[in-house]
DSSP file (Angstrom, degrees, kcal/mol; ACC not computed):
  #  RESIDUE AA STRUCTURE BP1 BP2  ACC     N-H-->O    O-->H-N    N-H-->O    O-->H-N    TCO  KAPPA ALPHA  PHI   PSI    X-CA   Y-CA   Z-CA
    1    1 A M              0   0    0      0, 0.0     2,-0.3     0, 0.0     0, 0.0   0.000 360.0 360.0 360.0 130.4  -14.0  -12.1  -21.5
    2    2 A R        -     0   0    0      1,-0.1    92,-0.1    92,-0.0     2,-0.1  -0.565 360.0-158.3 -79.9 142.0  -13.1   -9.3  -19.2
    3    3 A N        -     0   0    0     90,-0.5   123,-0.2    -2,-0.3    93,-0.1  -0.400  22.9-178.7-115.9  52.6  -13.2  -10.0  -15.5
    4    4 A E        -     0   0    0     -2,-0.1     2,-0.5     1,-0.1    87,-0.1  -0.222  20.4-138.0 -59.6 140.0  -13.6   -6.4  -14.3
    5    5 A I        -     0   0    0    119,-0.1    -1,-0.1     2,-0.0     5,-0.0  -0.893  21.5-121.2-103.2 124.5  -13.7   -6.0  -10.6
    6    6 A A     >  -     0   0    0     -2,-0.5     4,-2.2     1,-0.1     3,-0.5  -0.271  18.0-119.9 -64.4 147.5  -16.3   -3.5   -9.3
    7    7 A L  H  > S+     0   0    0      1,-0.2     4,-2.8     2,-0.2     5,-0.2   0.862 114.3  57.3 -57.2 -37.7  -15.1   -0.5   -7.3
    8    8 A S  H  > S+     0   0    0      1,-0.2     4,-2.1     2,-0.2    -1,-0.2   0.887 107.9  47.5 -63.0 -37.3  -17.3   -1.6   -4.4
    9    9 A E  H  > S+     0   0    0     -3,-0.5     4,-2.5     2,-0.2    -2,-0.2   0.905 111.6  51.1 -66.6 -42.3  -15.4   -5.0   -4.4
   10   10 A V  H  X S+     0   0    0     -4,-2.2     4,-2.7     2,-0.2     5,-0.2   0.943 111.4  47.0 -59.3 -49.6  -12.1   -3.2   -4.6
   11   11 A Q  H  X S+     0   0    0     -4,-2.8     4,-2.5     1,-0.2     5,-0.2   0.908 113.5  47.2 -62.7 -43.5  -12.9   -0.9   -1.7
   12   12 A E  H  X S+     0   0    0     -4,-2.1     4,-2.3    -5,-0.2    -1,-0.2   0.909 113.3  49.4 -64.8 -41.2  -14.1   -3.7    0.5
   13   13 A F  H  X S+     0   0    0     -4,-2.5     4,-2.5     2,-0.2    -2,-0.2   0.934 113.2  45.2 -63.1 -47.7  -11.1   -5.9   -0.3
   14   14 A I  H  X S+     0   0    0     -4,-2.7     4,-2.3     2,-0.2     5,-0.2   0.915 112.9  50.7 -65.4 -42.9   -8.6   -3.1    0.4
   15   15 A A  H  X S+     0   0    0     -4,-2.5     4,-2.2    -5,-0.2    -1,-0.2   0.924 112.5  47.4 -60.6 -43.7  -10.3   -2.1    3.7
   16   16 A G  H  X S+     0   0    0     -4,-2.3     4,-2.7    -5,-0.2     5,-0.3   0.903 109.1  54.5 -63.7 -41.6  -10.3   -5.8    4.8
   17   17 A F  H  X S+     0   0    0     -4,-2.5     4,-2.3     1,-0.2    -2,-0.2   0.951 112.3  42.0 -57.3 -51.4   -6.6   -6.2    3.9
   18   18 A W  H  X S+     0   0    0     -4,-2.3     4,-2.7     2,-0.2    63,-0.2   0.866 112.9  53.6 -69.2 -35.1   -5.5   -3.2    6.0
   19   19 A F  H  X S+     0   0    0     -4,-2.2     4,-2.1    -5,-0.2    -1,-0.2   0.965 112.7  43.4 -60.2 -50.9   -7.8   -4.1    8.9
   20   20 A H  H  X>S+     0   0    0     -4,-2.7     5,-2.7     1,-0.2     4,-0.7   0.860 113.1  53.3 -64.9 -34.8   -6.4   -7.6    9.0
   21   21 A Y  H ><5S+     0   0    0     -4,-2.3     3,-1.0    -5,-0.3    -1,-0.2   0.952 109.6  47.5 -62.3 -49.3   -2.8   -6.3    8.6
   22   22 A D  H 3<5S+     0   0    0     -4,-2.7    -2,-0.2     1,-0.3    57,-0.2   0.864 114.0  47.5 -60.7 -36.7   -3.3   -3.9   11.5
   23   23 A Q  H 3<5S-     0   0    0     -4,-2.1    -1,-0.3    -5,-0.2    -2,-0.2   0.532 112.4-118.1 -83.9  -6.5   -4.7   -6.7   13.7
   24   24 A G  T <<5 +     0   0    0     -3,-1.0     2,-1.7    -4,-0.7    -3,-0.2   0.805  57.5 155.2  73.9  29.1   -2.0   -9.1   12.8
   25   25 A H    >>< +     0   0    0     -5,-2.7     4,-1.8     1,-0.2     3,-0.5  -0.604  12.6 172.3 -85.6  77.5   -4.3  -11.6   11.2
   26   26 A F  H 3> S+     0   0    0     -2,-1.7     4,-2.5     1,-0.3    -1,-0.2   0.768  70.4  57.9 -67.9 -27.4   -1.6  -13.1    9.1
   27   27 A D  H 3> S+     0   0    0      2,-0.2     4,-1.6     1,-0.2    -1,-0.3   0.890 107.9  48.9 -65.8 -38.0   -3.7  -16.0    7.7
   28   28 A E  H <4 S+     0   0    0     -3,-0.5     4,-0.5     2,-0.2    -2,-0.2   0.885 111.4  49.3 -67.1 -39.1   -6.2  -13.4    6.4
   29   29 A I  H >< S+     0   0    0     -4,-1.8     3,-1.6     1,-0.2     4,-0.3   0.931 107.9  54.2 -64.7 -44.8   -3.3  -11.4    4.8
   30   30 A A  H >< S+     0   0    0     -4,-2.5     3,-1.2     1,-0.3    -1,-0.2   0.862 103.5  56.3 -57.8 -37.0   -1.9  -14.6    3.2
   31   31 A A  T 3< S+     0   0    0     -4,-1.6    -1,-0.3     1,-0.2    -2,-0.2   0.661 107.7  50.1 -69.4 -14.4   -5.3  -15.3    1.6
   32   32 A R  T <  S+     0   0    0     -3,-1.6   101,-2.9    -4,-0.5     2,-0.5   0.342  93.9  83.8-106.3   4.3   -5.2  -11.9    0.0
   33   33 A V  E <  S-a  133   0A   0     -3,-1.2   101,-0.1    -4,-0.3     2,-0.1  -0.942  71.5-138.7-114.7 121.1   -1.7  -12.1   -1.5
   34   34 A G  E >   -     0   0A   0     99,-2.5     3,-1.9    -2,-0.5    -2,-0.1  -0.375  22.1-116.5 -73.7 154.4   -1.2  -13.8   -4.9
   35   35 A D  E 3  S+     0   0A   0      1,-0.3    26,-2.0    25,-0.1    27,-0.3   0.812 116.9  54.1 -58.1 -30.9    1.7  -16.1   -5.6
   36   36 A E  E 3  S+     0   0A   0     24,-0.2    -1,-0.3    97,-0.1    24,-0.2   0.332  81.3 150.0 -86.6   7.6    2.9  -13.6   -8.2
   37   37 A M  E <   -     0   0A   0     -3,-1.9    23,-3.5    96,-0.2     2,-0.4  -0.080  28.8-166.5 -49.9 132.0    2.9  -10.7   -5.8
   38   38 A E  E     -aB 135  59A   0     96,-1.2    98,-2.4    21,-0.2     2,-0.4  -0.994   9.9-171.5-117.6 127.5    5.4   -7.9   -6.5
   39   39 A Y  E     +aB 136  58A   0     19,-2.2    19,-3.4    -2,-0.4     2,-0.4  -0.981  10.0 176.0-128.2 127.3    5.8   -5.5   -3.6
   40   40 A L  E     +aB 137  57A   0     96,-2.6    98,-3.2    -2,-0.4     2,-0.4  -0.998   2.9 174.8-129.7 130.4    7.7   -2.2   -3.5
   41   41 A S  E     +aB 138  56A   0     15,-2.8    15,-2.3    -2,-0.4     2,-0.3  -1.000  16.9 130.6-136.1 135.1    7.8    0.2   -0.6
   42   42 A R  E     -a  139   0A   0     96,-2.1    98,-2.8    -2,-0.4     2,-0.2  -0.966  51.7 -92.0-165.3 171.9    9.9    3.3   -0.3
   43   43 A S  E     -a  140   0A   0     -2,-0.3    98,-0.2    96,-0.2    75,-0.1  -0.499  42.7-106.1 -87.8 167.6    9.7    7.0    0.6
   44   44 A D  S    S+     0   0    0     96,-2.4    97,-0.1     1,-0.2    -1,-0.1   0.827 123.3  39.0 -63.6 -31.4    9.1    9.7   -2.1
   45   45 A S  S    S-     0   0    0     95,-0.2    -1,-0.2     1,-0.0    96,-0.1   0.731  98.3-137.7 -87.7 -23.7   12.8   10.7   -1.8
   46   46 A G  S    S+     0   0    0      1,-0.0    -2,-0.1     5,-0.0     9,-0.0   0.494  91.3  66.4  77.4   2.8   14.2    7.2   -1.5
   47   47 A S        +     0   0    0      4,-0.0    -3,-0.0    -5,-0.0     5,-0.0  -0.008  61.2 145.6-147.3  35.8   16.5    8.5    1.2
   48   48 A C    >   -     0   0    0      1,-0.1     3,-2.1     2,-0.1     4,-0.2  -0.343  64.7-101.8 -73.3 161.6   14.5    9.6    4.2
   49   49 A P  T 3  S+     0   0    0      0, 0.0     3,-0.2     0, 0.0    -1,-0.1   0.726 123.1  40.6 -58.2 -23.1   16.1    9.1    7.7
   50   50 A F  T >> S+     0   0    0      1,-0.1     3,-1.7     2,-0.1     4,-0.7   0.028  75.3 122.7-113.6  26.7   13.9    6.0    8.3
   51   51 A E  H X>  +     0   0    0     -3,-2.1     4,-2.8     1,-0.3     3,-1.0   0.859  68.2  63.2 -55.6 -37.9   14.2    4.5    4.8
   52   52 A H  H 34 S+     0   0    0      1,-0.3    -1,-0.3    -4,-0.2    -2,-0.1   0.744 100.4  54.1 -61.9 -22.8   15.6    1.3    6.3
   53   53 A L  H <4 S+     0   0    0     -3,-1.7    -1,-0.3     1,-0.1    -2,-0.2   0.733 122.2  24.1 -82.2 -23.1   12.3    0.8    8.2
   54   54 A L  H << S+     0   0    0     -3,-1.0     2,-0.3    -4,-0.7    -2,-0.2   0.606  90.9 107.1-119.8 -16.0   10.1    1.0    5.1
   55   55 A A     <  +     0   0    0     -4,-2.8     2,-0.3    -5,-0.2   -13,-0.2  -0.490  38.1 150.4 -75.4 132.1   12.1    0.2    2.0
   56   56 A A  E     -B   41   0A   0    -15,-2.3   -15,-2.8    -2,-0.3     2,-0.4  -0.963  29.1-171.8-157.1 141.8   11.4   -3.2    0.4
   57   57 A E  E     +B   40   0A   0     -2,-0.3     2,-0.3   -17,-0.2   -17,-0.2  -0.891  28.5 175.8-134.0 104.6   11.5   -4.7   -3.0
   58   58 A L  E     -B   39   0A   0    -19,-3.4   -19,-2.2    -2,-0.4     2,-0.5  -0.843  21.1-158.0-121.7 146.6    9.9   -8.2   -2.9
   59   59 A H  E     +B   38   0A   0     -2,-0.3     4,-0.3   -21,-0.2   -21,-0.2  -0.976  59.1  13.1-128.8 119.4    9.1  -10.8   -5.4
   60   60 A G  S  > S-     0   0    0    -23,-3.5     4,-2.1    -2,-0.5   -24,-0.2   0.049  82.6 -89.3  99.0 151.8    6.5  -13.5   -4.9
   61   61 A G  H  > S+     0   0    0    -26,-2.0     4,-2.8     1,-0.2     5,-0.2   0.891 121.4  52.2 -62.7 -42.3    3.8  -14.0   -2.4
   62   62 A A  H  > S+     0   0    0    -27,-0.3     4,-2.2     2,-0.2    -1,-0.2   0.928 111.7  45.2 -64.0 -45.8    5.9  -15.9    0.2
   63   63 A E  H  > S+     0   0    0     -4,-0.3     4,-2.1     1,-0.2    -1,-0.2   0.903 114.3  50.0 -64.2 -40.8    8.7  -13.3    0.3
   64   64 A T  H  X S+     0   0    0     -4,-2.1     4,-3.0     1,-0.2     5,-0.2   0.929 110.6  48.9 -63.0 -45.8    6.1  -10.5    0.5
   65   65 A L  H  X S+     0   0    0     -4,-2.8     4,-2.4     1,-0.2     5,-0.2   0.886 109.1  53.2 -62.9 -39.2    4.2  -12.3    3.4
   66   66 A T  H  X S+     0   0    0     -4,-2.2     4,-2.2    -5,-0.2    -1,-0.2   0.939 113.8  42.3 -60.4 -46.8    7.5  -12.8    5.3
   67   67 A W  H  X S+     0   0    0     -4,-2.1     4,-3.2     2,-0.2     5,-0.2   0.931 113.5  51.1 -67.6 -45.6    8.3   -9.1    5.1
   68   68 A L  H  X S+     0   0    0     -4,-3.0     4,-2.5     1,-0.2    -1,-0.2   0.897 111.7  48.6 -59.4 -40.2    4.8   -7.9    5.8
   69   69 A T  H  X S+     0   0    0     -4,-2.4     4,-2.4    -5,-0.2    -1,-0.2   0.942 114.6  44.0 -65.1 -47.9    4.6  -10.1    8.9
   70   70 A A  H  X S+     0   0    0     -4,-2.2     4,-1.4    -5,-0.2    -2,-0.2   0.917 114.2  50.8 -63.1 -43.1    8.0   -8.9   10.2
   71   71 A H  H  X S+     0   0    0     -4,-3.2     4,-0.6     1,-0.2     3,-0.2   0.911 112.0  46.7 -62.1 -43.3    7.2   -5.3    9.4
   72   72 A R  H >< S+     0   0    0     -4,-2.5     3,-1.0    -5,-0.2    -1,-0.2   0.915 110.8  52.0 -65.8 -41.7    3.9   -5.5   11.3
   73   73 A N  H 3< S+     0   0    0     -4,-2.4    -1,-0.2     1,-0.2    -2,-0.2   0.750 108.0  52.6 -67.2 -23.4    5.5   -7.2   14.3
   74   74 A E  H 3< S+     0   0    0     -4,-1.4    -1,-0.2    -3,-0.2    -2,-0.2   0.595 100.9  75.7 -85.4 -12.3    8.1   -4.5   14.5
   75   75 A N  S << S-     0   0    0     -3,-1.0     4,-0.1    -4,-0.6     0, 0.0  -0.615  88.1 -90.1-105.6 162.1    5.6   -1.6   14.6
   76   76 A P        -     0   0    0      0, 0.0    -1,-0.1     0, 0.0    -2,-0.1  -0.102  39.6-106.3 -70.1 163.1    3.3   -0.4   17.4
   77   77 A Y  S    S+     0   0    0      1,-0.2     2,-0.1    30,-0.1    29,-0.1  -0.997 101.5  41.0-130.2 132.1   -0.2   -1.5   18.2
   78   78 A P  S    S+     0   0    0      0, 0.0    29,-0.8     0, 0.0     2,-0.4   0.478  78.4 149.6 -76.8 145.9   -2.6    0.1   17.7
   79   79 A C  E     -C  106   0A   0    -57,-0.2     2,-0.4    27,-0.2    27,-0.2  -0.974  27.2-158.8-139.8 125.6   -1.4    1.2   14.3
   80   80 A R  E     -C  105   0A   0     25,-2.9    25,-2.2    -2,-0.4     2,-0.5  -0.924   9.5-158.3-119.2 131.6   -4.1    1.9   11.7
   81   81 A H  E     -C  104   0A   0     -2,-0.4     2,-0.5   -63,-0.2    23,-0.2  -0.933  12.8-165.5-105.6 123.5   -3.8    2.0    7.9
   82   82 A H  E     -C  103   0A   0     21,-3.3    21,-2.3    -2,-0.5     2,-0.6  -0.944   6.1-158.2-114.8 117.9   -6.5    4.0    6.2
   83   83 A A  E     +C  102   0A   0     -2,-0.5     2,-0.3    19,-0.2    19,-0.2  -0.851  23.5 173.1 -94.3 122.3   -7.0    3.7    2.5
   84   84 A T  E     +C  101   0A   0     17,-2.1    17,-2.5    -2,-0.6    -2,-0.0  -0.868  50.5  24.2-129.2 161.5   -8.8    6.7    1.0
   85   85 A N  E    S-     0   0A   0     -2,-0.3     2,-0.3    15,-0.2    -1,-0.2   0.884  75.6-174.8  54.3  44.1   -9.8    8.0   -2.4
   86   86 A V  E     +     0   0A   0     -3,-0.2     2,-0.3    14,-0.1    14,-0.2  -0.533  10.4 161.7 -72.8 129.6   -9.7    4.5   -3.9
   87   87 A F  E     -C   99   0A   0     12,-2.2    12,-2.4    -2,-0.3     2,-0.3  -0.996  39.7-109.5-148.2 153.3  -10.2    4.5   -7.6
   88   88 A R  E     -C   98   0A   0     -2,-0.3    10,-0.3    10,-0.2     3,-0.1  -0.594  23.1-175.2 -80.6 140.4   -9.6    2.1  -10.6
   89   89 A T  E     -     0   0A   0      8,-3.1     2,-0.3     1,-0.3     9,-0.2   0.522  57.6 -50.2-111.7 -11.0   -6.8    3.1  -13.0
   90   90 A G  E     -C   97   0A   0      7,-1.3     7,-2.5     2,-0.0     2,-0.4  -0.975  45.3 -99.3 165.6-177.4   -7.2    0.4  -15.6
   91   91 A I  E     -C   96   0A   0     -2,-0.3     2,-0.4     5,-0.2     5,-0.2  -0.998  21.2-177.4-137.1 131.2   -7.5   -3.3  -16.5
   92   92 A D  E >   -C   95   0A   0      3,-3.1     3,-1.8    -2,-0.4     2,-0.4  -0.863  67.1 -58.9-130.2  96.6   -4.7   -5.4  -17.8
   93   93 A G  T 3  S-     0   0    0     -2,-0.4   -90,-0.5     1,-0.3    -1,-0.0  -0.546 122.3 -14.2  66.4-122.4   -6.0   -8.9  -18.7
   94   94 A D  T 3  S+     0   0    0     -2,-0.4     2,-0.5   -92,-0.1    32,-0.5   0.340 119.7  95.7 -93.4   7.5   -7.5  -10.3  -15.5
   95   95 A V  E <   -C   92   0A   0     -3,-1.8    -3,-3.1    30,-0.1     2,-0.5  -0.869  58.3-157.8-104.5 126.8   -5.8   -7.6  -13.3
   96   96 A T  E     -CD  91 124A   0     28,-3.0    28,-2.3    -2,-0.5     2,-0.3  -0.892  16.3-146.4 -96.7 127.2   -7.7   -4.5  -12.2
   97   97 A T  E     +CD  90 123A   0     -7,-2.5    -8,-3.1    -2,-0.5    -7,-1.3  -0.751  20.1 179.8 -98.9 145.1   -5.3   -1.7  -11.3
   98   98 A V  E     -CD  88 122A   0     24,-2.8    24,-2.3    -2,-0.3     2,-0.3  -0.901  16.0-156.0-138.3 162.5   -6.1    0.8   -8.5
   99   99 A R  E     +CD  87 121A   0    -12,-2.4   -12,-2.2    -2,-0.3     2,-0.3  -0.992  21.3 157.0-139.6 145.2   -4.6    3.8   -6.8
  100  100 A F  E     - D   0 120A   0     20,-2.1    20,-3.1    -2,-0.3     2,-0.2  -0.989  39.5-103.8-160.6 160.5   -5.4    5.3   -3.4
  101  101 A Y  E     -CD  84 119A   0    -17,-2.5   -17,-2.1    -2,-0.3     2,-0.4  -0.610  30.1-150.9 -82.3 150.2   -4.0    7.4   -0.6
  102  102 A L  E     -CD  83 118A   0     16,-2.4    16,-1.7    -2,-0.2     2,-0.4  -0.995  12.3-175.8-124.0 127.4   -2.7    5.7    2.5
  103  103 A L  E     -CD  82 117A   0    -21,-2.3   -21,-3.3    -2,-0.4     2,-0.4  -0.990   6.2-165.8-121.8 130.9   -2.8    7.4    5.9
  104  104 A V  E     +CD  81 116A   0     12,-2.9    11,-3.0    -2,-0.4    12,-1.6  -0.957   9.5 176.5-119.5 132.4   -1.2    5.7    8.9
  105  105 A N  E     -CD  80 114A   0    -25,-2.2   -25,-2.9    -2,-0.4     2,-0.3  -0.935   7.1-178.1-130.9 158.7   -1.8    6.7   12.5
  106  106 A Q  E     -CD  79 113A   0      7,-2.0     7,-2.6    -2,-0.3     2,-0.5  -0.858  30.3-103.7-140.5 177.5   -0.8    5.4   15.9
  107  107 A I  E     + D   0 112A   0    -29,-0.8     2,-0.4    -2,-0.3   -30,-0.1  -0.917  33.3 172.0-113.3 129.9   -1.5    6.5   19.5
  108  108 A T  E >  S- D   0 111A   0      3,-2.4     3,-1.7    -2,-0.5    -2,-0.0  -0.996  74.9  -4.6-135.9 131.6    0.9    8.3   21.8
  109  109 A N  T 3  S-     0   0    0     -2,-0.4    -1,-0.1     1,-0.3    -2,-0.0   0.885 130.2 -58.7  52.5  41.4    0.0    9.7   25.2
  110  110 A N  T 3  S+     0   0    0      1,-0.2    -1,-0.3    -3,-0.0    -3,-0.0   0.612 117.5 110.4  68.0  14.8   -3.6    8.6   24.6
  111  111 A I  E <   -D  108   0A   0     -3,-1.7    -3,-2.4     2,-0.0     2,-0.2  -0.977  65.1-132.6-124.5 127.0   -3.8   10.8   21.4
  112  112 A P  E     +D  107   0A   0      0, 0.0     2,-0.3     0, 0.0    -5,-0.2  -0.555  32.1 173.7 -73.3 139.9   -4.0    9.5   17.8
  113  113 A F  E     -D  106   0A   0     -7,-2.6    -7,-2.0    -2,-0.2     2,-0.3  -0.996  35.6-104.1-146.0 151.2   -1.6   11.2   15.4
  114  114 A A  E     +D  105   0A   0     -2,-0.3    -9,-0.3    -9,-0.2     3,-0.1  -0.524  32.4 174.4 -73.5 133.5   -0.6   10.6   11.8
  115  115 A V  E     +     0   0A   0    -11,-3.0     2,-0.3     1,-0.4   -10,-0.2   0.571  64.0   3.0-112.2 -17.2    2.7    9.0   11.4
  116  116 A S  E     -D  104   0A   0    -12,-1.6   -12,-2.9     2,-0.0    -1,-0.4  -0.992  51.8-178.2-163.9 156.8    2.7    8.5    7.6
  117  117 A S  E     +D  103   0A   0     24,-0.4    24,-3.7    -2,-0.3     2,-0.3  -0.962  20.2 134.8-150.6 165.0    0.9    9.1    4.4
  118  118 A G  E     -DE 102 140A   0    -16,-1.7   -16,-2.4    -2,-0.3     2,-0.4  -0.987  47.0 -77.4 176.6-169.9    1.5    8.2    0.8
  119  119 A V  E     -DE 101 139A   0     20,-2.2    20,-2.5    -2,-0.3     2,-0.4  -0.956  33.5-161.1-121.1 136.5    0.2    6.9   -2.5
  120  120 A V  E     -DE 100 138A   0    -20,-3.1   -20,-2.1    -2,-0.4     2,-0.4  -0.966   6.5-169.1-120.4 132.1   -0.4    3.2   -3.3
  121  121 A D  E     +DE  99 137A   0     16,-2.2    16,-3.2    -2,-0.4     2,-0.3  -0.967  23.3 167.6-111.7 136.4   -0.7    1.6   -6.8
  122  122 A A  E     -DE  98 136A   0    -24,-2.3   -24,-2.8    -2,-0.4     2,-0.4  -0.972  29.4-140.4-148.2 159.0   -1.9   -1.9   -6.7
  123  123 A G  E     -DE  97 135A   0     12,-2.1    11,-2.7    -2,-0.3    12,-1.0  -0.966  18.6-171.8-121.0 141.3   -3.2   -4.7   -8.9
  124  124 A L  E     +DE  96 133A   0    -28,-2.3   -28,-3.0    -2,-0.4     2,-0.3  -0.973   5.0 176.7-131.1 145.7   -6.0   -7.2   -8.0
  125  125 A R  E     - E   0 132A   0      7,-2.2     7,-2.3    -2,-0.4     2,-0.3  -0.957  34.0-101.8-140.3 162.4   -7.3  -10.3   -9.6
  126  126 A R  E     - E   0 131A   0    -32,-0.5     2,-0.2    -2,-0.3     5,-0.2  -0.664  37.5-176.9 -82.3 138.5   -9.9  -12.9   -8.9
  127  127 A S  E >   - E   0 130A   0      3,-2.4     3,-1.0    -2,-0.3   -93,-0.0  -0.690  47.1 -91.3-119.4 179.3   -8.6  -16.2   -7.6
  128  128 A A  T 3  S+     0   0    0      1,-0.2     3,-0.1    -2,-0.2    -2,-0.0   0.791 128.8  40.7 -61.5 -26.6  -10.6  -19.4   -6.8
  129  129 A D  T 3  S-     0   0    0      1,-0.4     2,-0.3   -98,-0.1    -1,-0.2   0.348 126.8 -78.6-106.3   5.5  -10.9  -18.1   -3.2
  130  130 A G  E <  S- E   0 127A   0     -3,-1.0    -3,-2.4     2,-0.0    -1,-0.4  -0.856  77.6 -16.4 130.0-167.1  -11.6  -14.4   -3.8
  131  131 A L  E     - E   0 126A   0     -2,-0.3     2,-0.3    -5,-0.2    -5,-0.2  -0.402  56.5-176.2 -73.5 148.9   -9.6  -11.3   -4.7
  132  132 A V  E     - E   0 125A   0     -7,-2.3    -7,-2.2    -2,-0.1     2,-0.3  -0.984  28.2-111.6-139.9 152.1   -5.8  -11.2   -4.3
  133  133 A F  E     -aE  33 124A   0   -101,-2.9   -99,-2.5    -2,-0.3    -9,-0.3  -0.636  22.7-176.4 -77.7 140.4   -3.2   -8.6   -4.8
  134  134 A T  E    S-     0   0A   0    -11,-2.7   -96,-1.2     1,-0.4     2,-0.3   0.646  72.7  -3.3-105.0 -28.5   -0.8   -9.2   -7.7
  135  135 A F  E     -aE  38 123A   0    -12,-1.0   -12,-2.1   -98,-0.3    -1,-0.4  -0.983  56.7-168.6-156.8 157.3    1.4   -6.1   -7.0
  136  136 A M  E     -aE  39 122A   0    -98,-2.4   -96,-2.6    -2,-0.3     2,-0.5  -0.937   1.5-170.2-150.1 128.0    1.5   -3.2   -4.6
  137  137 A T  E     -aE  40 121A   0    -16,-3.2   -16,-2.2    -2,-0.3     2,-0.6  -0.977   9.1-170.2-118.9 117.3    3.8   -0.1   -4.8
  138  138 A V  E     -aE  41 120A   0    -98,-3.2   -96,-2.1    -2,-0.5     2,-0.6  -0.938   5.8-176.9-112.1 118.2    3.7    2.1   -1.7
  139  139 A V  E     -aE  42 119A   0    -20,-2.5   -20,-2.2    -2,-0.6     2,-0.2  -0.935  16.0-155.6-117.2 107.0    5.4    5.5   -1.9
  140  140 A L  E     -aE  43 118A   0    -98,-2.8   -96,-2.4    -2,-0.6     2,-0.4  -0.577  19.2-112.8 -87.7 143.7    5.3    7.2    1.4
  141  141 A D        +     0   0    0    -24,-3.7   -24,-0.4    -2,-0.2    -1,-0.1  -0.576  52.1 144.5 -73.3 127.8    5.5   10.9    1.9
  142  142 A A        +     0   0    0     -2,-0.4     2,-0.2   -26,-0.1    -1,-0.2   0.453  41.8  94.5-137.3 -16.8    8.7   12.0    3.6
  143  143 A E  S    S-     0   0    0      1,-0.1     2,-0.1   -95,-0.1     3,-0.1  -0.523  84.3-100.8 -79.4 147.1    9.6   15.3    1.9
  144  144 A D        -     0   0    0     -2,-0.2     2,-0.1     1,-0.1    -1,-0.1  -0.399  43.7-104.4 -64.0 143.2    8.5   18.6    3.5
  145  145 A S        +     0   0    0     -2,-0.1    -1,-0.1    -3,-0.1     3,-0.0  -0.423  43.1 179.5 -68.7 144.0    5.4   20.1    1.9
  146  146 A V        -     0   0    0     -2,-0.1     5,-0.1    -3,-0.1    -3,-0.0  -0.896  43.3 -70.5-136.1 164.0    6.0   23.1   -0.3
  147  147 A P    >>  -     0   0    0      0, 0.0     4,-2.0     0, 0.0     3,-0.7  -0.323  48.3-120.7 -55.4 142.3    3.6   25.3   -2.4
  148  148 A F  H 3> S+     0   0    0      1,-0.3     4,-3.2     2,-0.2     5,-0.2   0.868 111.6  58.5 -57.7 -38.9    2.3   23.3   -5.3
  149  149 A A  H 3> S+     0   0    0      1,-0.2     4,-2.2     2,-0.2    -1,-0.3   0.889 106.9  48.4 -59.0 -38.6    3.8   25.7   -7.9
  150  150 A Q  H <> S+     0   0    0     -3,-0.7     4,-2.1     2,-0.2    -1,-0.2   0.917 112.7  48.0 -66.4 -43.4    7.2   25.2   -6.4
  151  151 A H  H  X S+     0   0    0     -4,-2.0     4,-2.7     2,-0.2    -2,-0.2   0.935 111.7  49.5 -60.7 -47.6    6.7   21.4   -6.5
  152  152 A A  H  X S+     0   0    0     -4,-3.2     4,-1.9     1,-0.2    -2,-0.2   0.889 110.4  50.6 -62.1 -40.5    5.5   21.6  -10.1
  153  153 A A  H  X S+     0   0    0     -4,-2.2     4,-0.6    -5,-0.2    -1,-0.2   0.918 112.7  46.1 -64.1 -42.9    8.5   23.7  -11.2
  154  154 A A  H >< S+     0   0    0     -4,-2.1     3,-0.9     1,-0.2     4,-0.4   0.895 111.8  51.9 -66.5 -39.9   10.9   21.3   -9.6
  155  155 A A  H >< S+     0   0    0     -4,-2.7     3,-1.1     1,-0.2    -1,-0.2   0.844 102.5  59.3 -66.3 -33.0    9.2   18.3  -11.1
  156  156 A S  H 3< S+     0   0    0     -4,-1.9    -1,-0.2     1,-0.2    -2,-0.2   0.696 104.2  51.4 -71.6 -16.3    9.3   19.8  -14.6
  157  157 A T  T << S+     0   0    0     -3,-0.9    -1,-0.2    -4,-0.6    -2,-0.2   0.501  90.1  99.3 -95.8  -4.9   13.1   19.9  -14.4
  158  158 A Q  S <  S-     0   0    0     -3,-1.1     2,-0.1    -4,-0.4    -3,-0.0  -0.577  84.4-106.4 -79.5 142.4   13.4   16.2  -13.4
  159  159 A P              0   0    0      0, 0.0    -1,-0.1     0, 0.0    -2,-0.1  -0.414 360.0 360.0 -65.7 145.8   14.3   13.7  -16.1
  160  160 A A              0   0    0     -2,-0.1    -2,-0.0    -4,-0.1    -4,-0.0   0.471 360.0 360.0 -73.4 360.0   11.4   11.6  -17.1
């Protein structure tokens, strides 16, 4: 029997996760991370000047929660994570996979400004207590924007 998760459930779950993350509600975050959680975070180049602040390759819910807590505590407040264009990409057993854009902003001199953006791939499954993440891969944008044709040409010369 397939245990498909409706898009409305996915969107509500992801929005709640980032809200609680931004507010430092670590018990709420813990309830949303599965024991099998795999977490990867990096920039698109893998070598941006602040890579050390965002790079992580974590295995298991406990290790992921430790890093997420430390990462949140090291960053400013308010800091807001916005998940947009959320869509399902597939189903693998009891895991529904999703993809979305992530936009992060903070406030400086009383003005909100974007500090980061990127693409997130994630897996969610139902647990006895609700939805949980099984994996999350966050690839943040750090390269300068170029015309798409230039990007596409460069990408076509990269090894697969």
